[in-house]
N, CA, C and O of each residue as an XYZ file, in Angstrom:
384
protein
N     -19.582    -14.560      2.136
C     -20.804    -14.556      1.388
C     -20.191    -14.234      0.058
O     -19.372    -13.334     -0.127
N     -20.703    -15.126     -0.931
C     -19.980    -15.345     -2.327
C     -20.914    -15.070     -3.260
O     -22.054    -15.468     -3.020
N     -20.736    -14.557     -4.146
C     -21.667    -14.173     -5.598
C     -21.120    -14.357     -6.669
O     -19.962    -13.941     -6.701
N     -21.583    -14.938     -7.805
C     -21.064    -15.384     -8.860
C     -22.303    -15.156     -9.818
O     -23.526    -15.256     -9.730
N     -21.260    -14.758    -10.890
C     -21.845    -13.614    -12.338
C     -22.941    -14.699    -13.051
O     -23.267    -15.784    -12.570
N     -23.344    -14.205    -14.123
C     -24.698    -15.064    -14.740
C     -24.104    -16.308    -15.127
O     -24.916    -17.207    -14.910
N     -22.953    -16.777    -15.643
C     -22.488    -18.022    -16.145
C     -22.660    -18.995    -15.240
O     -23.007    -20.114    -15.619
N     -22.342    -18.585    -13.284
C     -22.152    -19.816    -12.566
C     -20.965    -20.113    -12.347
O     -20.767    -20.732    -11.302
N     -19.980    -19.848    -13.069
C     -18.550    -20.206    -13.161
C     -17.795    -19.792    -11.638
O     -17.913    -18.614    -11.303
N     -17.043    -20.702    -10.732
C     -16.148    -20.523     -9.680
C     -15.406    -19.313     -9.916
O     -15.305    -18.442     -9.052
N     -14.714    -19.201    -11.422
C     -13.549    -18.357    -11.940
C     -14.160    -16.775    -11.847
O     -13.389    -15.817    -11.788
N     -15.267    -16.655    -11.842
C     -15.811    -15.616    -12.094
C     -16.494    -14.805    -10.699
O     -17.120    -13.759    -10.870
N     -16.356    -15.246     -9.663
C     -16.750    -15.167     -8.120
C     -16.290    -14.527     -7.495
O     -15.073    -14.466     -7.671
N     -16.762    -13.793     -6.579
C     -15.861    -12.592     -5.549
C     -16.607    -12.923     -3.966
O     -17.800    -13.160     -3.772
N     -15.693    -12.867     -3.112
C     -16.455    -13.270     -1.971
C     -15.305    -12.493     -0.856
O     -14.228    -12.058     -1.265
N     -15.617    -12.432      0.192
C     -15.054    -11.660      1.453
C     -14.449    -13.406      2.294
O     -15.264    -14.168      2.813
N     -13.138    -13.664      2.246
C     -12.809    -14.641      2.986
C     -12.676    -14.191      4.460
O     -12.942    -15.111      5.233
N     -12.322    -12.973      5.091
C     -11.878    -12.996      6.225
C     -12.543    -11.159      6.694
O     -12.720    -10.357      5.777
N     -12.732    -10.891      7.665
C     -12.572     -9.381      7.963
C     -12.108     -9.184      9.520
O     -12.707     -9.554     10.530
N     -10.564     -8.324      9.386
C     -10.191     -8.060     10.738
C     -10.054     -6.987     11.381
O     -10.962     -6.175     11.205
N      -9.192     -6.677     12.106
C      -8.882     -5.160     12.441
C      -7.863     -4.580     11.698
O      -7.456     -3.453     11.978
N      -7.510     -5.086     10.983
C      -6.420     -4.768      9.644
C      -7.136     -4.619      8.473
O      -6.872     -3.557      7.909
N      -7.934     -5.297      7.919
C      -8.769     -5.152      7.078
C      -9.342     -6.429      6.635
O      -9.598     -7.322      7.442
N      -9.650     -6.595      4.755
C     -10.132     -7.175      4.284
C      -9.338     -8.358      3.829
O      -8.144     -8.176      3.591
N      -9.966     -9.798      3.650
C      -9.221    -10.459      2.969
C     -10.249    -11.356      1.482
O     -11.027    -12.246      1.825
N     -10.159    -11.095      0.346
C     -11.005    -11.207     -0.754
C     -10.558    -12.699     -1.557
O      -9.402    -13.116     -1.483
N     -11.512    -13.347     -2.238
C     -11.443    -14.027     -3.257
C     -11.808    -13.540     -4.512
O     -12.993    -13.652     -4.828
N     -11.227    -13.155     -5.090
C     -11.648    -12.611     -6.655
C     -10.794    -13.412     -7.857
O      -9.584    -13.588     -8.001
N     -12.340    -13.956     -8.924
C     -11.720    -14.755    -10.032
C     -10.378    -15.897     -9.257
O      -9.354    -15.979     -9.935
N     -10.395    -16.534     -8.220
C      -9.744    -17.364     -8.117
C      -8.612    -16.905     -7.564
O      -7.729    -17.763     -7.570
N      -8.258    -15.740     -7.024
C      -7.282    -15.147     -6.314
C      -7.471    -14.559     -4.929
O      -8.522    -14.013     -4.596
N      -6.671    -14.657     -4.325
C      -7.021    -13.850     -3.001
C      -6.212    -12.679     -2.701
O      -4.981    -12.662     -2.713
N      -6.924    -11.768     -2.451
C      -5.904    -10.350     -1.990
C      -6.596     -9.969     -0.493
O      -7.709    -10.215     -0.029
N      -5.482     -9.292      0.020
C      -5.759     -8.379      1.444
C      -5.896     -6.910      0.708
O      -5.334     -6.282     -0.189
N      -6.802     -6.776      1.475
C      -7.239     -5.035      1.537
C      -7.042     -4.209      2.836
O      -7.913     -4.264      3.704
N      -5.928     -3.444      3.004
C      -5.674     -3.269      3.945
C      -6.906     -1.505      4.256
O      -7.169     -0.655      3.406
N      -7.359     -1.542      5.698
C      -7.540     -0.357      6.069
C      -6.820      0.798      5.777
O      -7.423      1.871      5.742
N      -5.538      0.741      5.548
C      -4.627      1.565      5.189
C      -4.933      2.207      3.459
O      -5.036      3.414      3.238
N      -5.005      1.513      2.752
C      -5.632      1.611      1.919
C      -7.032      1.604      1.214
O      -7.150      1.760     -0.002
N      -8.168      1.395      2.140
C      -9.408      1.463      1.798
C      -9.958      2.094      3.457
O     -10.527      1.262      4.165
N      -9.822      3.167      3.884
C     -10.391      3.352      5.173
C     -11.697      3.816      5.129
O     -12.204      4.223      6.173
N     -12.343      3.822      4.062
C     -14.040      3.914      3.872
C     -14.745      2.767      4.434
O     -15.957      2.781      4.651
N     -13.797      1.532      4.727
C     -14.667      0.239      4.197
C     -14.617     -0.015      6.323
O     -15.321     -0.694      7.072
N     -13.476      0.882      6.570
C     -13.383      0.448      8.044
C     -13.884      0.474      9.329
O     -13.384      0.067     10.378
N     -15.383      1.229      9.009
C     -16.162      1.098      9.919
C     -17.656      1.162      9.308
O     -18.693      1.698      9.699
N     -17.258      0.252      7.989
C     -18.260      0.025      7.280
C     -19.411     -1.535      8.282
O     -18.853     -2.417      8.935
N     -20.804     -1.453      8.126
C     -21.543     -2.735      8.556
C     -20.636     -4.032      7.983
O     -20.041     -4.159      6.913
N     -20.772     -4.942      9.129
C     -20.130     -6.339      8.553
C     -21.185     -6.665      7.411
O     -20.608     -7.010      6.380
N     -22.405     -6.654      7.317
C     -23.366     -6.985      6.514
C     -23.175     -6.573      4.875
O     -23.333     -7.161      3.805
N     -22.813     -5.430      5.239
C     -22.661     -4.326      3.959
C     -21.292     -4.597      3.437
O     -21.139     -4.189      2.286
N     -20.117     -5.253      4.043
C     -18.955     -5.766      3.728
C     -19.084     -7.227      3.187
O     -18.291     -7.573      2.312
N     -19.817     -7.917      3.541
C     -20.031     -9.430      2.913
C     -20.660     -9.487      1.740
O     -20.437    -10.352      0.892
N     -21.540     -8.498      1.622
C     -21.869     -8.145      0.395
C     -21.372     -7.626     -1.296
O     -21.932     -6.928     -2.140
N     -20.458     -8.134     -1.272
C     -19.293     -7.876     -2.694
C     -19.752     -9.233     -3.833
O     -19.807    -10.433     -3.567
N     -20.051     -8.511     -5.199
C     -20.297     -8.720     -5.994
C     -19.534     -8.680     -6.984
O     -18.482     -8.109     -6.696
N     -19.601     -9.144     -8.370
C     -18.621     -9.093     -9.545
C     -19.615     -7.696    -10.557
O     -20.842     -7.632    -10.631
N     -18.713     -6.834    -11.146
C     -19.527     -5.414    -11.687
C     -18.855     -5.238    -12.895
O     -18.175     -4.283    -13.272
N     -19.333     -7.032    -13.849
C     -18.654     -6.702    -14.916
C     -16.970     -7.844    -14.855
O     -16.315     -8.122    -13.850
N     -16.750     -8.199    -16.065
C     -15.084     -8.953    -15.701
C     -14.532     -8.683    -15.151
O     -13.955     -9.366    -14.305
N     -14.375     -7.060    -15.433
C     -12.730     -6.179    -14.635
C     -13.293     -5.416    -13.475
O     -12.829     -4.281    -13.366
N     -14.344     -5.833    -12.422
C     -14.297     -5.162    -11.441
C     -15.718     -5.901    -10.039
O     -16.781     -6.520    -10.096
N     -15.021     -5.448     -9.204
C     -15.876     -5.894     -8.063
C     -16.518     -4.821     -7.857
O     -16.088     -3.716     -8.186
N     -17.920     -5.079     -7.135
C     -18.891     -3.707     -6.003
C     -19.232     -4.187     -4.688
O     -19.314     -5.391     -4.443
N     -19.448     -3.224     -3.778
C     -20.397     -3.323     -2.401
C     -21.234     -2.362     -2.776
O     -21.070     -1.147     -2.663
N     -22.338     -3.070     -3.327
C     -23.472     -1.924     -3.609
C     -24.031     -1.023     -2.307
O     -24.340      0.168     -2.282
N     -24.049     -2.010     -1.246
C     -24.389     -0.997     -0.320
C     -23.756     -0.065      0.307
O     -24.204      0.634      1.216
N     -22.704     -0.034     -0.163
C     -21.468      0.913      0.395
C     -21.389      2.024     -0.864
O     -20.813      3.105     -0.743
N     -21.949      1.656     -1.884
C     -21.344      2.431     -3.366
C     -19.809      2.420     -3.470
O     -19.204      3.474     -3.664
N     -19.283      1.446     -3.366
C     -17.848      1.148     -3.641
C     -17.576      0.230     -4.537
O     -17.888     -0.957     -4.443
N     -16.870      0.845     -5.614
C     -16.308     -0.390     -6.611
C     -14.877     -0.101     -6.739
O     -14.269      0.914     -6.400
N     -14.398     -1.306     -7.353
C     -12.504     -1.472     -7.338
C     -12.227     -2.038     -8.364
O     -12.729     -3.162     -8.397
N     -11.546     -1.736     -9.392
C     -11.048     -2.503    -10.417
C     -10.073     -3.849     -9.916
O      -9.352     -3.900     -8.919
N     -10.267     -4.731    -10.780
C      -9.551     -5.767    -10.128
C      -7.916     -5.589    -10.230
O      -6.995     -5.906     -9.477
N      -7.965     -5.113    -11.163
C      -6.333     -4.731    -11.777
C      -6.003     -3.709    -10.157
O      -4.917     -3.996     -9.654
N      -6.406     -3.174     -9.777
C      -6.036     -2.133     -8.782
C      -6.086     -3.413     -7.675
O      -5.058     -3.355     -7.000
N      -6.768     -4.321     -7.347
C      -6.134     -5.475     -6.376
C      -4.795     -6.034     -7.032
O      -3.812     -5.587     -6.441
N      -4.509     -6.804     -7.987
C      -3.500     -7.033     -8.509
C      -2.098     -6.132     -8.609
O      -0.969     -6.594     -8.443
N      -2.437     -4.669     -8.932
C      -1.144     -4.204     -8.488
C      -1.530     -2.603     -7.884
O      -1.405     -1.511     -8.438
N      -2.086     -2.989     -6.414
C      -2.155     -1.168     -5.606
C      -1.232     -0.361     -5.841
O      -1.358      0.829     -5.550
N       0.199     -0.995     -6.581
C       1.074      0.148     -6.625
C       0.988      1.168     -7.807
O       1.822      2.064     -7.935
N      -0.056      0.992     -8.658
C      -0.159      1.395    -10.182
C      -1.388      2.835     -9.397
O      -1.591      3.909     -9.963
N      -1.855      2.529     -8.393
C      -3.789      3.128     -8.203
C      -3.283      3.913     -6.601
O      -3.998      3.746     -5.613
N      -2.076      4.702     -6.523
C      -1.975      5.624     -5.587
C      -3.536      6.452     -4.814
O      -4.428      7.014     -5.450
N      -3.465      6.307     -3.533
C      -4.650      7.275     -3.200
C      -3.941      8.435     -3.181
O      -2.735      8.450     -2.936
N      -4.565      9.384     -3.412
C      -4.687     10.757     -4.028
C      -5.597     11.658     -3.801
O      -6.466     11.679     -4.673
N      -5.799     12.836     -2.480
C      -6.566     13.762     -2.782
C      -6.404     14.568     -3.340
O      -5.372     15.183     -3.075
N      -7.107     14.998     -4.237
C      -6.841     16.186     -5.059
C      -7.756     17.506     -4.613
O      -8.974     17.389     -4.746
N      -7.223     18.760     -4.090
C      -7.899     19.839     -3.925
C      -8.377     20.542     -4.674
O      -7.987     20.665     -5.836
N      -9.170     21.052     -4.248
C      -9.916     22.315     -5.663
C      -9.447     23.666     -4.696
O      -9.158     23.720     -3.500
N      -9.496     24.602     -5.635
C      -9.286     25.703     -5.239
C     -10.336     26.343     -4.292
O     -10.022     27.486     -3.959
N     -11.335     25.954     -3.851
C     -12.063     26.307     -2.656
C     -11.962     25.662     -1.230
O     -12.680     25.620     -0.232
N     -10.610     25.131     -1.639
C      -9.842     24.391     -0.256
C      -9.028     24.885      0.409
O      -8.654     24.592      1.544
N      -8.587     25.978     -0.545
C      -7.322     26.746     -0.221
C      -8.067     28.000      0.275
O      -7.412     28.831      0.904
N      -9.111     28.168      0.094
C      -9.185     29.978      0.288
C      -9.113     30.224      1.686
O      -9.492     29.600      2.677
N      -8.350     31.623      1.444
C      -7.923     31.999      3.056
C      -6.522     31.475      3.614
O      -6.143     31.669      4.769
N      -5.675     30.657      2.457
C      -4.500     30.124      3.212
C      -3.360     30.901      2.693
O      -2.225     30.695      3.123
């Protein structure tokens, strides 16, 4: 599925090119990106219809409104700058 921002320019579109057992291939702003489920585990069990419903969320982000997921385009270009970190709060450590 492809969605385009209000100016209908191909350079402002986002679409899912492929979904397989390892992840999702996206086309965003004329560039292709592979998102591994290791990086985005919350999308692995998402309904295909919801994954296909990707759209631009401003000039520097994409979103999956059905899944309440937003990603900055820079995180697609430079995933090493956006490590997945789980921050635990003090209540998570009670009894340890």
